[in-house]
C-alpha positions as CSV (number, residue, x, y, z in Angstrom):
1,X,90.2,60.3,76.9
2,X,86.7,61.6,77.6
3,X,87.3,61.0,81.2
4,X,90.3,63.4,81.2
5,X,88.5,66.1,79.3
6,X,85.7,65.9,81.9
7,X,88.1,66.5,84.7
8,X,89.8,69.3,82.9
9,X,86.5,71.1,82.4
10,X,85.6,71.2,86.1
11,X,88.7,73.1,87.4
12,X,88.4,75.5,84.5
13,X,84.7,76.1,85.3
14,X,85.5,76.6,89.0
15,X,88.2,79.0,88.1
16,X,85.9,81.0,85.8
17,X,83.2,81.2,88.4
18,X,85.7,82.3,91.1
19,X,87.0,85.1,88.9
20,X,83.5,86.3,88.0
21,X,82.4,86.3,91.7
22,X,85.7,88.0,92.7
23,X,84.7,91.0,90.7
24,X,81.5,91.4,92.6
25,X,82.8,92.0,96.1
26,X,81.5,94.7,98.5
27,X,81.9,95.0,102.2
28,X,80.9,97.5,104.8
29,X,81.6,97.7,108.5
30,X,81.3,100.2,111.3
31,X,80.5,101.1,114.9
32,X,79.6,104.2,116.9
33,X,80.1,104.3,120.7
34,X,78.2,107.6,121.1
35,X,74.4,107.7,121.5
36,X,72.3,109.3,118.7
37,X,71.4,112.2,121.0
38,X,75.1,112.9,121.6
39,X,76.4,112.6,118.1
40,X,73.5,114.4,116.5
41,X,74.2,117.6,118.5
42,X,78.0,117.5,118.2
43,X,80.2,119.6,115.8
44,X,82.6,117.9,113.5
45,X,85.8,118.9,111.6
46,X,86.8,116.7,108.7
47,X,90.6,116.9,108.3
48,X,91.8,116.9,104.8
49,X,94.5,114.3,104.1
50,X,97.6,115.8,102.6
51,X,97.7,113.5,99.5
52,X,93.9,113.8,98.8
53,X,93.4,115.0,95.2
54,X,89.7,114.3,95.1
55,X,88.5,116.8,97.8
56,X,87.0,113.9,99.8
57,X,87.1,116.0,103.0
58,X,84.6,118.4,101.5
59,X,82.4,115.7,100.2
60,X,82.4,113.9,103.6
61,X,81.5,117.1,105.4
62,X,78.7,117.8,102.8
63,X,77.3,114.3,103.2
64,X,77.4,114.6,107.0
65,X,75.5,117.9,106.7
66,X,72.9,116.1,104.5
67,X,72.3,113.9,107.5
68,X,71.7,116.9,109.7
69,X,75.1,116.9,111.4
70,X,77.2,120.1,111.9
71,X,80.3,119.4,109.9
72,X,83.1,121.6,108.3
73,X,86.2,120.6,106.4
74,X,89.7,121.9,106.0
75,X,93.4,121.3,106.5
76,X,94.5,119.7,109.7
77,X,97.5,122.1,109.7
78,X,95.4,125.3,109.3
79,X,93.1,127.1,111.6
80,X,90.2,124.9,112.7
81,X,86.8,126.0,113.9
82,X,85.7,124.9,117.4
83,X,84.6,121.3,117.2
84,X,83.7,118.3,119.4
85,X,85.0,115.6,117.1
86,X,87.7,115.3,114.4
87,X,86.9,113.2,111.4
88,X,89.8,111.5,109.6
89,X,89.7,109.2,106.6
90,X,91.9,106.7,104.8
91,X,91.2,106.3,101.1
92,X,92.6,103.5,98.9
93,X,92.3,103.6,95.2
94,X,92.6,100.8,92.6
95,X,93.1,100.7,88.8
96,X,90.8,98.5,86.7
97,X,90.3,100.2,83.4
98,X,89.8,103.4,85.5
99,X,90.7,104.7,88.9
100,X,88.0,104.0,91.5
101,X,87.7,104.4,95.2
102,X,88.3,100.8,96.4
103,X,88.3,101.3,100.2
104,X,87.3,104.2,102.4
105,X,87.5,104.2,106.2
106,X,86.2,107.2,108.2
107,X,87.2,107.6,111.8
108,X,85.6,109.9,114.3
109,X,87.9,111.0,117.2
110,X,87.2,112.9,120.3
111,X,88.8,116.4,119.9
112,X,90.0,116.4,123.5
113,X,91.9,113.2,123.8
114,X,92.0,111.9,120.1
115,X,90.4,108.6,121.1
116,X,88.3,106.9,118.4
117,X,84.6,107.0,119.2
118,X,83.4,105.4,115.9
119,X,84.3,104.3,112.4
120,X,82.6,103.4,109.2
121,X,84.2,101.6,106.3
122,X,83.1,100.8,102.7
123,X,85.1,98.6,100.3
124,X,83.9,97.5,96.8
125,X,85.5,95.9,93.8
126,X,85.6,97.4,90.4
127,X,82.3,95.9,89.2
128,X,80.4,96.9,92.3
129,X,81.9,100.4,92.1
130,X,80.8,100.8,88.5
131,X,78.6,103.9,88.2
132,X,79.1,104.9,91.8
133,X,80.3,108.3,92.7
134,X,82.6,109.2,95.6
135,X,79.5,110.4,97.5
136,X,77.9,106.9,97.2
137,X,81.0,105.3,98.7
138,X,81.1,107.9,101.5
139,X,77.4,107.4,102.2
140,X,77.9,103.7,102.6
141,X,80.7,104.3,105.2
142,X,78.6,107.0,106.9
143,X,75.6,104.6,107.0
144,X,77.8,102.2,109.0
145,X,78.9,104.9,111.3
146,X,75.7,106.9,112.0
147,X,73.1,104.4,110.7
148,X,71.1,104.8,107.5
149,X,69.5,108.1,106.7
């Protein structure tokens, strides 16, 4: 009987460890095809997503300006200022005792031909996101896109 209880303990332990580690997941990725000299002198327009209720467009533009970039934000349907690159984003939210920004991808597109010239992405689980603001998640994606500040 002891032999059976020993074997039952191992799968339970493995499952418990897997569940704990699954709550501590974070991943970032990104790439920029433009040189630093080119993207640092460019102008950007962050297009607000129609279903965005968190004003992420304004926060993305503000965090880009904090990096010394010339960025404005607004509706994609409205009048846009002259810009070299359009910035779009896809935000995914999850519920785990609270709503949190689970995944954010930011794309930079050439305003002339709409081709993607770079992207930055940040994904984090509930435990990793604990205590983080939207600006923190945006900064992680922008770090992947433009490099750390």
